Wavefront OBJ file of the C-alpha trace (Angstrom):
o trace
v 0.041 -0.033 0.164
v 1.367 3.240 -1.120
v 1.499 6.278 1.519
v -0.518 9.352 0.685
v -0.455 11.446 3.636
v 2.618 13.086 2.849
v 1.257 14.704 -0.198
v -2.071 16.166 1.942
v 0.198 17.221 4.728
v 2.541 18.947 2.300
v -0.084 20.609 0.517
v -1.672 22.011 3.483
v 1.586 23.075 4.986
v 2.833 24.671 1.722
v -0.580 26.645 1.233
v -0.450 27.983 4.803
v 3.001 28.806 4.924
v 3.238 30.702 1.483
v -0.571 31.768 1.477
v -0.782 30.859 -1.978
v -2.033 28.009 -4.180
v 1.544 27.555 -5.747
v 2.678 26.818 -2.141
v 0.280 23.917 -2.054
v 1.714 22.450 -5.181
v 5.278 22.900 -3.871
v 4.248 21.242 -0.516
v 2.639 18.479 -2.396
v 5.479 17.766 -4.596
v 7.851 17.769 -1.448
v 5.203 15.392 0.155
v 5.286 13.064 -2.612
v 9.083 12.927 -2.515
v 8.876 11.725 1.218
v 6.053 9.216 0.386
v 7.868 7.720 -2.651
v 11.140 7.299 -0.367
v 13.345 9.520 -2.343
v 14.498 11.274 0.767
v 14.994 8.030 2.872
v 18.473 7.327 4.344
v 20.769 5.475 1.785
v 21.460 2.605 4.243
v 17.662 1.578 4.402
v 17.779 1.173 0.688
v 20.997 -0.769 1.047
v 19.223 -3.316 3.358
v 16.376 -3.575 1.190
v 18.342 -4.828 -1.740
v 19.127 -7.753 0.408
v 15.847 -8.142 1.490
v 16.395 -7.255 5.220
v 15.352 -4.694 7.506
v 17.546 -1.776 8.779
v 18.074 -3.750 12.200
v 19.712 -6.716 10.374
v 22.939 -7.999 12.024
v 26.342 -8.238 10.423
v 25.972 -12.098 9.866
v 22.605 -11.758 8.376
v 23.837 -9.243 5.755
v 26.823 -11.392 4.995
v 24.411 -14.620 4.663
v 21.987 -12.728 2.316
v 24.910 -11.247 0.316
v 26.406 -14.705 -0.474
v 23.204 -16.377 -1.066
v 22.111 -13.600 -3.835
v 25.685 -13.057 -5.347
v 25.829 -16.797 -5.795
v 22.648 -16.608 -7.924
v 23.395 -13.463 -10.032
v 27.067 -13.745 -10.340
v 27.929 -13.298 -14.131
v 30.283 -16.393 -14.332
v 27.121 -18.286 -13.017
v 24.970 -17.279 -15.950
v 27.553 -17.494 -18.649
v 25.855 -19.789 -20.878
v 22.219 -18.132 -20.491
v 20.610 -15.843 -23.002
v 22.044 -12.293 -23.365
v 19.045 -10.554 -21.701
v 19.446 -12.712 -18.769
v 23.206 -12.164 -18.556
v 22.771 -8.455 -18.661
v 20.050 -8.454 -15.990
v 22.350 -10.746 -13.722
v 25.222 -8.321 -14.463
v 23.115 -5.223 -13.261
v 21.755 -7.158 -10.195
v 25.178 -8.256 -9.264
v 26.618 -4.827 -9.521
v 23.791 -3.384 -7.444
v 24.442 -5.934 -4.730
v 28.241 -5.303 -4.756
v 27.639 -1.660 -4.484
v 25.238 -2.126 -1.452
v 27.344 -4.575 0.372
v 30.442 -2.166 -0.124
v 28.498 1.034 1.208
v 27.225 -1.140 4.143
v 30.830 -2.681 4.940
v 32.312 0.843 4.765
v 29.599 2.312 7.031
v 30.241 -0.571 9.483
v 33.972 -0.261 9.322
v 33.978 3.532 9.316
v 32.218 3.613 12.641
v 34.504 0.941 14.133
v 37.639 3.028 12.975
v 36.251 6.310 14.729
v 35.448 4.544 18.023
v 38.933 3.447 18.578
l 1 2 3 4 5 6 7 8 9 10 11 12 13 14 15 16 17 18 19 20 21 22 23 24 25 26 27 28 29 30 31 32 33 34 35 36 37 38 39 40 41 42 43 44 45 46 47 48 49 50 51 52 53 54 55 56 57 58 59 60 61 62 63 64 65 66 67 68 69 70 71 72 73 74 75 76 77 78 79 80 81 82 83 84 85 86 87 88 89 90 91 92 93 94 95 96 97 98 99 100 101 102 103 104 105 106 107 108 109 110 111 112 113 114
C-alpha cells in the first residue's frame, strides 16, 4: 500500500506557509518525495536490496549477500541468454555496491570509535 498522507500534509503546509495555491503545489511535490522514499536514508535502501530490515545483524547481511551473489554472479549465468546475462550483471553490480556501502559504514564506525 502506498503512502498518501505526505502529499496531503505537504499541500496543506505549503498553502498555509506561502498563503498561495502555488505553495500548496510545492508542498505536495515535497510530500510526494517523502511518500515515494526519495529522501530515505541510503542505508535503509541498501538493506532492502538484500531483503532485510535496517536492524539486520552483520551475519544476516553477509549471509544474504553470499546467497544472492551466488545466484546473480555473471560467471554463473555465462551460458544463459544475453538478456538474462545483462540482468544478472546489473543485479550483481547493485548487490556489490550495496554491500560495499554497508561494509564501509560498519568499518568506518569501528575505526572512529578506537
